[in-house]
mmCIF entry with sequence, helices, sheets and N, C-alpha, C, O atoms, coordinates in Angstrom:
data_MODEL
# 
_entry.id   MODEL 
# 
_entity.id                         1 
_entity.type                       polymer 
_entity.pdbx_number_of_molecules   1 
# 
_entity_poly.entity_id                      1 
_entity_poly.type                           'polypeptide(L)' 
_entity_poly.nstd_linkage                   no 
_entity_poly.nstd_monomer                   no 
_entity_poly.pdbx_seq_one_letter_code       
;(UNK)(UNK)(UNK)(UNK)(UNK)(UNK)(UNK)(UNK)(UNK)(UNK)(UNK)(UNK)(UNK)(UNK)(UNK)(UNK)
(UNK)(UNK)(UNK)(UNK)(UNK)(UNK)(UNK)(UNK)(UNK)(UNK)(UNK)(UNK)(UNK)(UNK)(UNK)(UNK)
(UNK)(UNK)(UNK)(UNK)(UNK)(UNK)(UNK)(UNK)(UNK)(UNK)(UNK)(UNK)(UNK)(UNK)(UNK)(UNK)
(UNK)(UNK)(UNK)(UNK)
;
_entity_poly.pdbx_seq_one_letter_code_can   XXXXXXXXXXXXXXXXXXXXXXXXXXXXXXXXXXXXXXXXXXXXXXXXXXXX 
_entity_poly.pdbx_strand_id                 A 
# 
loop_
_entity_poly_seq.entity_id 
_entity_poly_seq.num 
_entity_poly_seq.mon_id 
_entity_poly_seq.hetero 
1 1  UNK n 
1 2  UNK n 
1 3  UNK n 
1 4  UNK n 
1 5  UNK n 
1 6  UNK n 
1 7  UNK n 
1 8  UNK n 
1 9  UNK n 
1 10 UNK n 
1 11 UNK n 
1 12 UNK n 
1 13 UNK n 
1 14 UNK n 
1 15 UNK n 
1 16 UNK n 
1 17 UNK n 
1 18 UNK n 
1 19 UNK n 
1 20 UNK n 
1 21 UNK n 
1 22 UNK n 
1 23 UNK n 
1 24 UNK n 
1 25 UNK n 
1 26 UNK n 
1 27 UNK n 
1 28 UNK n 
1 29 UNK n 
1 30 UNK n 
1 31 UNK n 
1 32 UNK n 
1 33 UNK n 
1 34 UNK n 
1 35 UNK n 
1 36 UNK n 
1 37 UNK n 
1 38 UNK n 
1 39 UNK n 
1 40 UNK n 
1 41 UNK n 
1 42 UNK n 
1 43 UNK n 
1 44 UNK n 
1 45 UNK n 
1 46 UNK n 
1 47 UNK n 
1 48 UNK n 
1 49 UNK n 
1 50 UNK n 
1 51 UNK n 
1 52 UNK n 
# 
_struct_asym.id          A 
_struct_asym.entity_id   1 
# 
loop_
_struct_conf.conf_type_id 
_struct_conf.id 
_struct_conf.pdbx_PDB_helix_id 
_struct_conf.beg_label_comp_id 
_struct_conf.beg_label_asym_id 
_struct_conf.beg_label_seq_id 
_struct_conf.pdbx_beg_PDB_ins_code 
_struct_conf.end_label_comp_id 
_struct_conf.end_label_asym_id 
_struct_conf.end_label_seq_id 
_struct_conf.pdbx_end_PDB_ins_code 
_struct_conf.beg_auth_comp_id 
_struct_conf.beg_auth_asym_id 
_struct_conf.beg_auth_seq_id 
_struct_conf.end_auth_comp_id 
_struct_conf.end_auth_asym_id 
_struct_conf.end_auth_seq_id 
_struct_conf.pdbx_PDB_helix_class 
_struct_conf.details 
_struct_conf.pdbx_PDB_helix_length 
HELX_P HELX_P1 AA1 UNK A 28 ? UNK A 39 ? UNK A 28 UNK A 39 1 ? 12 
HELX_P HELX_P2 AA2 UNK A 41 ? UNK A 43 ? UNK A 41 UNK A 43 5 ? 3  
HELX_P HELX_P3 AA3 UNK A 46 ? UNK A 48 ? UNK A 46 UNK A 48 5 ? 3  
# 
_struct_conf_type.id          HELX_P 
_struct_conf_type.criteria    ? 
_struct_conf_type.reference   ? 
# 
_struct_sheet.id               AA1 
_struct_sheet.type             ? 
_struct_sheet.number_strands   2 
_struct_sheet.details          ? 
# 
_struct_sheet_order.sheet_id     AA1 
_struct_sheet_order.range_id_1   1 
_struct_sheet_order.range_id_2   2 
_struct_sheet_order.offset       ? 
_struct_sheet_order.sense        anti-parallel 
# 
loop_
_struct_sheet_range.sheet_id 
_struct_sheet_range.id 
_struct_sheet_range.beg_label_comp_id 
_struct_sheet_range.beg_label_asym_id 
_struct_sheet_range.beg_label_seq_id 
_struct_sheet_range.pdbx_beg_PDB_ins_code 
_struct_sheet_range.end_label_comp_id 
_struct_sheet_range.end_label_asym_id 
_struct_sheet_range.end_label_seq_id 
_struct_sheet_range.pdbx_end_PDB_ins_code 
_struct_sheet_range.beg_auth_comp_id 
_struct_sheet_range.beg_auth_asym_id 
_struct_sheet_range.beg_auth_seq_id 
_struct_sheet_range.end_auth_comp_id 
_struct_sheet_range.end_auth_asym_id 
_struct_sheet_range.end_auth_seq_id 
AA1 1 UNK A 2  ? UNK A 6  ? UNK A 2  UNK A 6  
AA1 2 UNK A 13 ? UNK A 17 ? UNK A 13 UNK A 17 
# 
loop_
_atom_site.group_PDB 
_atom_site.id 
_atom_site.type_symbol 
_atom_site.label_atom_id 
_atom_site.label_alt_id 
_atom_site.label_comp_id 
_atom_site.label_asym_id 
_atom_site.label_entity_id 
_atom_site.label_seq_id 
_atom_site.pdbx_PDB_ins_code 
_atom_site.Cartn_x 
_atom_site.Cartn_y 
_atom_site.Cartn_z 
_atom_site.occupancy 
_atom_site.B_iso_or_equiv 
_atom_site.pdbx_formal_charge 
_atom_site.auth_seq_id 
_atom_site.auth_comp_id 
_atom_site.auth_asym_id 
_atom_site.auth_atom_id 
_atom_site.pdbx_PDB_model_num 
ATOM 1   N N  . UNK A 1 1  ? 0.844  -1.171 0.000  1.00 0.00 ? 1  UNK A N  1 
ATOM 2   C CA . UNK A 1 1  ? 0.000  0.000  0.000  1.00 0.00 ? 1  UNK A CA 1 
ATOM 3   C C  . UNK A 1 1  ? 0.891  1.237  0.000  1.00 0.00 ? 1  UNK A C  1 
ATOM 4   O O  . UNK A 1 1  ? 1.930  1.259  0.659  1.00 0.00 ? 1  UNK A O  1 
ATOM 5   N N  . UNK A 1 2  ? 0.491  2.245  -0.725 1.00 0.00 ? 2  UNK A N  1 
ATOM 6   C CA . UNK A 1 2  ? 1.283  3.459  -0.830 1.00 0.00 ? 2  UNK A CA 1 
ATOM 7   C C  . UNK A 1 2  ? 0.552  4.632  -0.182 1.00 0.00 ? 2  UNK A C  1 
ATOM 8   O O  . UNK A 1 2  ? -0.677 4.676  -0.138 1.00 0.00 ? 2  UNK A O  1 
ATOM 9   N N  . UNK A 1 3  ? 1.338  5.570  0.314  1.00 0.00 ? 3  UNK A N  1 
ATOM 10  C CA . UNK A 1 3  ? 0.795  6.752  0.987  1.00 0.00 ? 3  UNK A CA 1 
ATOM 11  C C  . UNK A 1 3  ? 1.666  7.939  0.616  1.00 0.00 ? 3  UNK A C  1 
ATOM 12  O O  . UNK A 1 3  ? 2.876  7.791  0.443  1.00 0.00 ? 3  UNK A O  1 
ATOM 13  N N  . UNK A 1 4  ? 1.066  9.110  0.492  1.00 0.00 ? 4  UNK A N  1 
ATOM 14  C CA . UNK A 1 4  ? 1.803  10.324 0.185  1.00 0.00 ? 4  UNK A CA 1 
ATOM 15  C C  . UNK A 1 4  ? 2.044  11.091 1.479  1.00 0.00 ? 4  UNK A C  1 
ATOM 16  O O  . UNK A 1 4  ? 1.112  11.362 2.236  1.00 0.00 ? 4  UNK A O  1 
ATOM 17  N N  . UNK A 1 5  ? 3.325  11.440 1.726  1.00 0.00 ? 5  UNK A N  1 
ATOM 18  C CA . UNK A 1 5  ? 3.700  12.214 2.913  1.00 0.00 ? 5  UNK A CA 1 
ATOM 19  C C  . UNK A 1 5  ? 4.521  13.418 2.481  1.00 0.00 ? 5  UNK A C  1 
ATOM 20  O O  . UNK A 1 5  ? 4.949  13.505 1.330  1.00 0.00 ? 5  UNK A O  1 
ATOM 21  N N  . UNK A 1 6  ? 4.737  14.344 3.402  1.00 0.00 ? 6  UNK A N  1 
ATOM 22  C CA . UNK A 1 6  ? 5.633  15.475 3.145  1.00 0.00 ? 6  UNK A CA 1 
ATOM 23  C C  . UNK A 1 6  ? 6.978  15.161 3.759  1.00 0.00 ? 6  UNK A C  1 
ATOM 24  O O  . UNK A 1 6  ? 7.053  14.628 4.866  1.00 0.00 ? 6  UNK A O  1 
ATOM 25  N N  . UNK A 1 7  ? 8.043  15.488 3.045  1.00 0.00 ? 7  UNK A N  1 
ATOM 26  C CA . UNK A 1 7  ? 9.406  15.290 3.532  1.00 0.00 ? 7  UNK A CA 1 
ATOM 27  C C  . UNK A 1 7  ? 9.602  16.146 4.781  1.00 0.00 ? 7  UNK A C  1 
ATOM 28  O O  . UNK A 1 7  ? 9.169  17.297 4.821  1.00 0.00 ? 7  UNK A O  1 
ATOM 29  N N  . UNK A 1 8  ? 10.251 15.586 5.794  1.00 0.00 ? 8  UNK A N  1 
ATOM 30  C CA . UNK A 1 8  ? 10.469 16.297 7.042  1.00 0.00 ? 8  UNK A CA 1 
ATOM 31  C C  . UNK A 1 8  ? 11.428 17.462 6.924  1.00 0.00 ? 8  UNK A C  1 
ATOM 32  O O  . UNK A 1 8  ? 11.386 18.376 7.747  1.00 0.00 ? 8  UNK A O  1 
ATOM 33  N N  . UNK A 1 9  ? 12.294 17.454 5.919  1.00 0.00 ? 9  UNK A N  1 
ATOM 34  C CA . UNK A 1 9  ? 13.280 18.530 5.747  1.00 0.00 ? 9  UNK A CA 1 
ATOM 35  C C  . UNK A 1 9  ? 12.831 19.576 4.730  1.00 0.00 ? 9  UNK A C  1 
ATOM 36  O O  . UNK A 1 9  ? 12.745 20.761 5.053  1.00 0.00 ? 9  UNK A O  1 
ATOM 37  N N  . UNK A 1 10 ? 12.546 19.144 3.508  1.00 0.00 ? 10 UNK A N  1 
ATOM 38  C CA . UNK A 1 10 ? 12.270 20.110 2.438  1.00 0.00 ? 10 UNK A CA 1 
ATOM 39  C C  . UNK A 1 10 ? 10.783 20.345 2.200  1.00 0.00 ? 10 UNK A C  1 
ATOM 40  O O  . UNK A 1 10 ? 10.426 21.329 1.552  1.00 0.00 ? 10 UNK A O  1 
ATOM 41  N N  . UNK A 1 11 ? 9.901  19.479 2.698  1.00 0.00 ? 11 UNK A N  1 
ATOM 42  C CA . UNK A 1 11 ? 8.471  19.664 2.529  1.00 0.00 ? 11 UNK A CA 1 
ATOM 43  C C  . UNK A 1 11 ? 7.914  19.153 1.218  1.00 0.00 ? 11 UNK A C  1 
ATOM 44  O O  . UNK A 1 11 ? 6.727  19.328 0.945  1.00 0.00 ? 11 UNK A O  1 
ATOM 45  N N  . UNK A 1 12 ? 8.746  18.526 0.398  1.00 0.00 ? 12 UNK A N  1 
ATOM 46  C CA . UNK A 1 12 ? 8.302  17.979 -0.878 1.00 0.00 ? 12 UNK A CA 1 
ATOM 47  C C  . UNK A 1 12 ? 7.435  16.746 -0.620 1.00 0.00 ? 12 UNK A C  1 
ATOM 48  O O  . UNK A 1 12 ? 7.715  15.986 0.306  1.00 0.00 ? 12 UNK A O  1 
ATOM 49  N N  . UNK A 1 13 ? 6.387  16.536 -1.424 1.00 0.00 ? 13 UNK A N  1 
ATOM 50  C CA . UNK A 1 13 ? 5.532  15.378 -1.251 1.00 0.00 ? 13 UNK A CA 1 
ATOM 51  C C  . UNK A 1 13 ? 6.192  14.152 -1.855 1.00 0.00 ? 13 UNK A C  1 
ATOM 52  O O  . UNK A 1 13 ? 6.717  14.196 -2.967 1.00 0.00 ? 13 UNK A O  1 
ATOM 53  N N  . UNK A 1 14 ? 6.158  13.031 -1.090 1.00 0.00 ? 14 UNK A N  1 
ATOM 54  C CA . UNK A 1 14 ? 6.827  11.799 -1.481 1.00 0.00 ? 14 UNK A CA 1 
ATOM 55  C C  . UNK A 1 14 ? 5.854  10.644 -1.296 1.00 0.00 ? 14 UNK A C  1 
ATOM 56  O O  . UNK A 1 14 ? 5.098  10.625 -0.325 1.00 0.00 ? 14 UNK A O  1 
ATOM 57  N N  . UNK A 1 15 ? 5.860  9.681  -2.214 1.00 0.00 ? 15 UNK A N  1 
ATOM 58  C CA . UNK A 1 15 ? 5.044  8.481  -2.085 1.00 0.00 ? 15 UNK A CA 1 
ATOM 59  C C  . UNK A 1 15 ? 5.889  7.413  -1.403 1.00 0.00 ? 15 UNK A C  1 
ATOM 60  O O  . UNK A 1 15 ? 6.991  7.103  -1.856 1.00 0.00 ? 15 UNK A O  1 
ATOM 61  N N  . UNK A 1 16 ? 5.362  6.843  -0.298 1.00 0.00 ? 16 UNK A N  1 
ATOM 62  C CA . UNK A 1 16 ? 6.092  5.815  0.438  1.00 0.00 ? 16 UNK A CA 1 
ATOM 63  C C  . UNK A 1 16 ? 5.292  4.526  0.462  1.00 0.00 ? 16 UNK A C  1 
ATOM 64  O O  . UNK A 1 16 ? 4.082  4.532  0.235  1.00 0.00 ? 16 UNK A O  1 
ATOM 65  N N  . UNK A 1 17 ? 5.968  3.428  0.737  1.00 0.00 ? 17 UNK A N  1 
ATOM 66  C CA . UNK A 1 17 ? 5.339  2.126  0.890  1.00 0.00 ? 17 UNK A CA 1 
ATOM 67  C C  . UNK A 1 17 ? 5.035  1.927  2.367  1.00 0.00 ? 17 UNK A C  1 
ATOM 68  O O  . UNK A 1 17 ? 5.955  1.898  3.184  1.00 0.00 ? 17 UNK A O  1 
ATOM 69  N N  . UNK A 1 18 ? 3.769  1.789  2.723  1.00 0.00 ? 18 UNK A N  1 
ATOM 70  C CA . UNK A 1 18 ? 3.396  1.649  4.132  1.00 0.00 ? 18 UNK A CA 1 
ATOM 71  C C  . UNK A 1 18 ? 3.667  0.248  4.658  1.00 0.00 ? 18 UNK A C  1 
ATOM 72  O O  . UNK A 1 18 ? 3.632  0.036  5.870  1.00 0.00 ? 18 UNK A O  1 
ATOM 73  N N  . UNK A 1 19 ? 3.933  -0.706 3.787  1.00 0.00 ? 19 UNK A N  1 
ATOM 74  C CA . UNK A 1 19 ? 4.219  -2.067 4.216  1.00 0.00 ? 19 UNK A CA 1 
ATOM 75  C C  . UNK A 1 19 ? 5.706  -2.284 4.486  1.00 0.00 ? 19 UNK A C  1 
ATOM 76  O O  . UNK A 1 19 ? 6.103  -3.381 4.879  1.00 0.00 ? 19 UNK A O  1 
ATOM 77  N N  . UNK A 1 20 ? 6.522  -1.274 4.286  1.00 0.00 ? 20 UNK A N  1 
ATOM 78  C CA . UNK A 1 20 ? 7.960  -1.390 4.510  1.00 0.00 ? 20 UNK A CA 1 
ATOM 79  C C  . UNK A 1 20 ? 8.234  -1.548 6.001  1.00 0.00 ? 20 UNK A C  1 
ATOM 80  O O  . UNK A 1 20 ? 7.456  -1.090 6.838  1.00 0.00 ? 20 UNK A O  1 
ATOM 81  N N  . UNK A 1 21 ? 9.335  -2.195 6.319  1.00 0.00 ? 21 UNK A N  1 
ATOM 82  C CA . UNK A 1 21 ? 9.699  -2.414 7.715  1.00 0.00 ? 21 UNK A CA 1 
ATOM 83  C C  . UNK A 1 21 ? 9.940  -1.086 8.431  1.00 0.00 ? 21 UNK A C  1 
ATOM 84  O O  . UNK A 1 21 ? 9.470  -0.879 9.549  1.00 0.00 ? 21 UNK A O  1 
ATOM 85  N N  . UNK A 1 22 ? 10.676 -0.190 7.774  1.00 0.00 ? 22 UNK A N  1 
ATOM 86  C CA . UNK A 1 22 ? 10.920 1.150  8.303  1.00 0.00 ? 22 UNK A CA 1 
ATOM 87  C C  . UNK A 1 22 ? 10.367 2.151  7.302  1.00 0.00 ? 22 UNK A C  1 
ATOM 88  O O  . UNK A 1 22 ? 10.834 2.219  6.165  1.00 0.00 ? 22 UNK A O  1 
ATOM 89  N N  . UNK A 1 23 ? 9.393  2.913  7.713  1.00 0.00 ? 23 UNK A N  1 
ATOM 90  C CA . UNK A 1 23 ? 8.786  3.892  6.813  1.00 0.00 ? 23 UNK A CA 1 
ATOM 91  C C  . UNK A 1 23 ? 9.685  5.107  6.677  1.00 0.00 ? 23 UNK A C  1 
ATOM 92  O O  . UNK A 1 23 ? 10.323 5.532  7.641  1.00 0.00 ? 23 UNK A O  1 
ATOM 93  N N  . UNK A 1 24 ? 9.731  5.657  5.487  1.00 0.00 ? 24 UNK A N  1 
ATOM 94  C CA . UNK A 1 24 ? 10.537 6.845  5.221  1.00 0.00 ? 24 UNK A CA 1 
ATOM 95  C C  . UNK A 1 24 ? 9.887  8.075  5.816  1.00 0.00 ? 24 UNK A C  1 
ATOM 96  O O  . UNK A 1 24 ? 8.662  8.179  5.869  1.00 0.00 ? 24 UNK A O  1 
ATOM 97  N N  . UNK A 1 25 ? 10.717 9.009  6.266  1.00 0.00 ? 25 UNK A N  1 
ATOM 98  C CA . UNK A 1 25 ? 10.247 10.292 6.770  1.00 0.00 ? 25 UNK A CA 1 
ATOM 99  C C  . UNK A 1 25 ? 10.717 11.416 5.864  1.00 0.00 ? 25 UNK A C  1 
ATOM 100 O O  . UNK A 1 25 ? 10.237 12.545 5.964  1.00 0.00 ? 25 UNK A O  1 
ATOM 101 N N  . UNK A 1 26 ? 11.672 11.101 4.967  1.00 0.00 ? 26 UNK A N  1 
ATOM 102 C CA . UNK A 1 26 ? 12.302 12.115 4.124  1.00 0.00 ? 26 UNK A CA 1 
ATOM 103 C C  . UNK A 1 26 ? 12.341 11.620 2.686  1.00 0.00 ? 26 UNK A C  1 
ATOM 104 O O  . UNK A 1 26 ? 12.262 10.418 2.433  1.00 0.00 ? 26 UNK A O  1 
ATOM 105 N N  . UNK A 1 27 ? 12.463 12.557 1.742  1.00 0.00 ? 27 UNK A N  1 
ATOM 106 C CA . UNK A 1 27 ? 12.605 12.189 0.339  1.00 0.00 ? 27 UNK A CA 1 
ATOM 107 C C  . UNK A 1 27 ? 13.995 11.573 0.127  1.00 0.00 ? 27 UNK A C  1 
ATOM 108 O O  . UNK A 1 27 ? 14.844 11.613 1.018  1.00 0.00 ? 27 UNK A O  1 
ATOM 109 N N  . UNK A 1 28 ? 14.206 11.020 -1.029 1.00 0.00 ? 28 UNK A N  1 
ATOM 110 C CA . UNK A 1 28 ? 15.461 10.322 -1.314 1.00 0.00 ? 28 UNK A CA 1 
ATOM 111 C C  . UNK A 1 28 ? 16.663 11.259 -1.221 1.00 0.00 ? 28 UNK A C  1 
ATOM 112 O O  . UNK A 1 28 ? 17.702 10.882 -0.677 1.00 0.00 ? 28 UNK A O  1 
ATOM 113 N N  . UNK A 1 29 ? 16.529 12.486 -1.750 1.00 0.00 ? 29 UNK A N  1 
ATOM 114 C CA . UNK A 1 29 ? 17.642 13.434 -1.731 1.00 0.00 ? 29 UNK A CA 1 
ATOM 115 C C  . UNK A 1 29 ? 18.003 13.823 -0.293 1.00 0.00 ? 29 UNK A C  1 
ATOM 116 O O  . UNK A 1 29 ? 19.181 13.859 0.062  1.00 0.00 ? 29 UNK A O  1 
ATOM 117 N N  . UNK A 1 30 ? 17.005 14.111 0.522  1.00 0.00 ? 30 UNK A N  1 
ATOM 118 C CA . UNK A 1 30 ? 17.262 14.501 1.916  1.00 0.00 ? 30 UNK A CA 1 
ATOM 119 C C  . UNK A 1 30 ? 17.830 13.318 2.707  1.00 0.00 ? 30 UNK A C  1 
ATOM 120 O O  . UNK A 1 30 ? 18.686 13.506 3.572  1.00 0.00 ? 30 UNK A O  1 
ATOM 121 N N  . UNK A 1 31 ? 17.359 12.106 2.416  1.00 0.00 ? 31 UNK A N  1 
ATOM 122 C CA . UNK A 1 31 ? 17.878 10.925 3.102  1.00 0.00 ? 31 UNK A CA 1 
ATOM 123 C C  . UNK A 1 31 ? 19.356 10.730 2.800  1.00 0.00 ? 31 UNK A C  1 
ATOM 124 O O  . UNK A 1 31 ? 20.141 10.424 3.698  1.00 0.00 ? 31 UNK A O  1 
ATOM 125 N N  . UNK A 1 32 ? 19.740 10.908 1.532  1.00 0.00 ? 32 UNK A N  1 
ATOM 126 C CA . UNK A 1 32 ? 21.144 10.765 1.154  1.00 0.00 ? 32 UNK A CA 1 
ATOM 127 C C  . UNK A 1 32 ? 22.005 11.837 1.817  1.00 0.00 ? 32 UNK A C  1 
ATOM 128 O O  . UNK A 1 32 ? 23.116 11.550 2.263  1.00 0.00 ? 32 UNK A O  1 
ATOM 129 N N  . UNK A 1 33 ? 21.502 13.070 1.883  1.00 0.00 ? 33 UNK A N  1 
ATOM 130 C CA . UNK A 1 33 ? 22.249 14.157 2.519  1.00 0.00 ? 33 UNK A CA 1 
ATOM 131 C C  . UNK A 1 33 ? 22.412 13.887 4.010  1.00 0.00 ? 33 UNK A C  1 
ATOM 132 O O  . UNK A 1 33 ? 23.492 14.111 4.558  1.00 0.00 ? 33 UNK A O  1 
ATOM 133 N N  . UNK A 1 34 ? 21.366 13.413 4.676  1.00 0.00 ? 34 UNK A N  1 
ATOM 134 C CA . UNK A 1 34 ? 21.446 13.095 6.104  1.00 0.00 ? 34 UNK A CA 1 
ATOM 135 C C  . UNK A 1 34 ? 22.457 11.978 6.355  1.00 0.00 ? 34 UNK A C  1 
ATOM 136 O O  . UNK A 1 34 ? 23.189 12.010 7.344  1.00 0.00 ? 34 UNK A O  1 
ATOM 137 N N  . UNK A 1 35 ? 22.499 10.982 5.451  1.00 0.00 ? 35 UNK A N  1 
ATOM 138 C CA . UNK A 1 35 ? 23.448 9.877  5.593  1.00 0.00 ? 35 UNK A CA 1 
ATOM 139 C C  . UNK A 1 35 ? 24.880 10.389 5.480  1.00 0.00 ? 35 UNK A C  1 
ATOM 140 O O  . UNK A 1 35 ? 25.741 9.992  6.266  1.00 0.00 ? 35 UNK A O  1 
ATOM 141 N N  . UNK A 1 36 ? 25.146 11.273 4.504  1.00 0.00 ? 36 UNK A N  1 
ATOM 142 C CA . UNK A 1 36 ? 26.484 11.851 4.347  1.00 0.00 ? 36 UNK A CA 1 
ATOM 143 C C  . UNK A 1 36 ? 26.871 12.665 5.574  1.00 0.00 ? 36 UNK A C  1 
ATOM 144 O O  . UNK A 1 36 ? 28.002 12.579 6.052  1.00 0.00 ? 36 UNK A O  1 
ATOM 145 N N  . UNK A 1 37 ? 25.927 13.456 6.083  1.00 0.00 ? 37 UNK A N  1 
ATOM 146 C CA . UNK A 1 37 ? 26.197 14.265 7.270  1.00 0.00 ? 37 UNK A CA 1 
ATOM 147 C C  . UNK A 1 37 ? 26.509 13.382 8.472  1.00 0.00 ? 37 UNK A C  1 
ATOM 148 O O  . UNK A 1 37 ? 27.403 13.699 9.257  1.00 0.00 ? 37 UNK A O  1 
ATOM 149 N N  . UNK A 1 38 ? 25.782 12.279 8.623  1.00 0.00 ? 38 UNK A N  1 
ATOM 150 C CA . UNK A 1 38 ? 26.008 11.383 9.756  1.00 0.00 ? 38 UNK A CA 1 
ATOM 151 C C  . UNK A 1 38 ? 27.368 10.688 9.653  1.00 0.00 ? 38 UNK A C  1 
ATOM 152 O O  . UNK A 1 38 ? 28.043 10.483 10.661 1.00 0.00 ? 38 UNK A O  1 
ATOM 153 N N  . UNK A 1 39 ? 27.764 10.327 8.434  1.00 0.00 ? 39 UNK A N  1 
ATOM 154 C CA . UNK A 1 39 ? 29.059 9.669  8.241  1.00 0.00 ? 39 UNK A CA 1 
ATOM 155 C C  . UNK A 1 39 ? 30.214 10.597 8.607  1.00 0.00 ? 39 UNK A C  1 
ATOM 156 O O  . UNK A 1 39 ? 31.282 10.120 8.989  1.00 0.00 ? 39 UNK A O  1 
ATOM 157 N N  . UNK A 1 40 ? 30.024 11.909 8.498  1.00 0.00 ? 40 UNK A N  1 
ATOM 158 C CA . UNK A 1 40 ? 31.070 12.885 8.796  1.00 0.00 ? 40 UNK A CA 1 
ATOM 159 C C  . UNK A 1 40 ? 30.871 13.558 10.146 1.00 0.00 ? 40 UNK A C  1 
ATOM 160 O O  . UNK A 1 40 ? 31.433 14.627 10.384 1.00 0.00 ? 40 UNK A O  1 
ATOM 161 N N  . UNK A 1 41 ? 30.094 12.966 11.022 1.00 0.00 ? 41 UNK A N  1 
ATOM 162 C CA . UNK A 1 41 ? 29.785 13.587 12.314 1.00 0.00 ? 41 UNK A CA 1 
ATOM 163 C C  . UNK A 1 41 ? 31.022 13.706 13.198 1.00 0.00 ? 41 UNK A C  1 
ATOM 164 O O  . UNK A 1 41 ? 31.080 14.585 14.059 1.00 0.00 ? 41 UNK A O  1 
ATOM 165 N N  . UNK A 1 42 ? 31.998 12.848 13.002 1.00 0.00 ? 42 UNK A N  1 
ATOM 166 C CA . UNK A 1 42 ? 33.213 12.891 13.815 1.00 0.00 ? 42 UNK A CA 1 
ATOM 167 C C  . UNK A 1 42 ? 34.082 14.104 13.481 1.00 0.00 ? 42 UNK A C  1 
ATOM 168 O O  . UNK A 1 42 ? 34.988 14.435 14.246 1.00 0.00 ? 42 UNK A O  1 
ATOM 169 N N  . UNK A 1 43 ? 33.825 14.766 12.364 1.00 0.00 ? 43 UNK A N  1 
ATOM 170 C CA . UNK A 1 43 ? 34.606 15.929 11.958 1.00 0.00 ? 43 UNK A CA 1 
ATOM 171 C C  . UNK A 1 43 ? 34.071 17.237 12.540 1.00 0.00 ? 43 UNK A C  1 
ATOM 172 O O  . UNK A 1 43 ? 34.722 18.272 12.402 1.00 0.00 ? 43 UNK A O  1 
ATOM 173 N N  . UNK A 1 44 ? 32.910 17.220 13.182 1.00 0.00 ? 44 UNK A N  1 
ATOM 174 C CA . UNK A 1 44 ? 32.299 18.428 13.720 1.00 0.00 ? 44 UNK A CA 1 
ATOM 175 C C  . UNK A 1 44 ? 33.013 18.822 15.009 1.00 0.00 ? 44 UNK A C  1 
ATOM 176 O O  . UNK A 1 44 ? 33.261 17.982 15.874 1.00 0.00 ? 44 UNK A O  1 
ATOM 177 N N  . UNK A 1 45 ? 33.340 20.099 15.128 1.00 0.00 ? 45 UNK A N  1 
ATOM 178 C CA . UNK A 1 45 ? 33.973 20.604 16.353 1.00 0.00 ? 45 UNK A CA 1 
ATOM 179 C C  . UNK A 1 45 ? 32.936 21.320 17.213 1.00 0.00 ? 45 UNK A C  1 
ATOM 180 O O  . UNK A 1 45 ? 31.832 21.607 16.749 1.00 0.00 ? 45 UNK A O  1 
ATOM 181 N N  . UNK A 1 46 ? 33.283 21.604 18.445 1.00 0.00 ? 46 UNK A N  1 
ATOM 182 C CA . UNK A 1 46 ? 32.365 22.277 19.364 1.00 0.00 ? 46 UNK A CA 1 
ATOM 183 C C  . UNK A 1 46 ? 32.024 23.681 18.881 1.00 0.00 ? 46 UNK A C  1 
ATOM 184 O O  . UNK A 1 46 ? 30.936 24.181 19.167 1.00 0.00 ? 46 UNK A O  1 
ATOM 185 N N  . UNK A 1 47 ? 32.921 24.317 18.163 1.00 0.00 ? 47 UNK A N  1 
ATOM 186 C CA . UNK A 1 47 ? 32.671 25.679 17.665 1.00 0.00 ? 47 UNK A CA 1 
ATOM 187 C C  . UNK A 1 47 ? 31.584 25.710 16.603 1.00 0.00 ? 47 UNK A C  1 
ATOM 188 O O  . UNK A 1 47 ? 30.912 26.728 16.438 1.00 0.00 ? 47 UNK A O  1 
ATOM 189 N N  . UNK A 1 48 ? 31.401 24.599 15.875 1.00 0.00 ? 48 UNK A N  1 
ATOM 190 C CA . UNK A 1 48 ? 30.417 24.552 14.784 1.00 0.00 ? 48 UNK A CA 1 
ATOM 191 C C  . UNK A 1 48 ? 29.018 24.203 15.274 1.00 0.00 ? 48 UNK A C  1 
ATOM 192 O O  . UNK A 1 48 ? 28.060 24.354 14.516 1.00 0.00 ? 48 UNK A O  1 
ATOM 193 N N  . UNK A 1 49 ? 28.868 23.748 16.497 1.00 0.00 ? 49 UNK A N  1 
ATOM 194 C CA . UNK A 1 49 ? 27.566 23.359 17.027 1.00 0.00 ? 49 UNK A CA 1 
ATOM 195 C C  . UNK A 1 49 ? 26.728 24.587 17.355 1.00 0.00 ? 49 UNK A C  1 
ATOM 196 O O  . UNK A 1 49 ? 27.250 25.635 17.734 1.00 0.00 ? 49 UNK A O  1 
ATOM 197 N N  . UNK A 1 50 ? 25.417 24.431 17.201 1.00 0.00 ? 50 UNK A N  1 
ATOM 198 C CA . UNK A 1 50 ? 24.500 25.512 17.538 1.00 0.00 ? 50 UNK A CA 1 
ATOM 199 C C  . UNK A 1 50 ? 24.242 25.513 19.025 1.00 0.00 ? 50 UNK A C  1 
ATOM 200 O O  . UNK A 1 50 ? 24.144 24.457 19.651 1.00 0.00 ? 50 UNK A O  1 
ATOM 201 N N  . UNK A 1 51 ? 24.133 26.691 19.586 1.00 0.00 ? 51 UNK A N  1 
ATOM 202 C CA . UNK A 1 51 ? 23.826 26.801 21.008 1.00 0.00 ? 51 UNK A CA 1 
ATOM 203 C C  . UNK A 1 51 ? 22.321 26.890 21.173 1.00 0.00 ? 51 UNK A C  1 
ATOM 204 O O  . UNK A 1 51 ? 21.638 27.525 20.369 1.00 0.00 ? 51 UNK A O  1 
ATOM 205 N N  . UNK A 1 52 ? 21.811 26.261 22.204 1.00 0.00 ? 52 UNK A N  1 
ATOM 206 C CA . UNK A 1 52 ? 20.358 26.284 22.463 1.00 0.00 ? 52 UNK A CA 1 
ATOM 207 C C  . UNK A 1 52 ? 19.979 27.503 23.257 1.00 0.00 ? 52 UNK A C  1 
ATOM 208 O O  . UNK A 1 52 ? 18.805 27.695 23.571 1.00 0.00 ? 52 UNK A O  1 
# 
């Protein structure tokens, strides 16, 4: 079964498979960007972090 959702980052509408084990929250482009960012998380310094 398919369902249309909005991407959590860019707001673009995406069709997802509701029978998938893990449902998508982001479009393919945003998912790839998040994966790249996570792979390079060890390179982030304290100066680059946002303060709350």
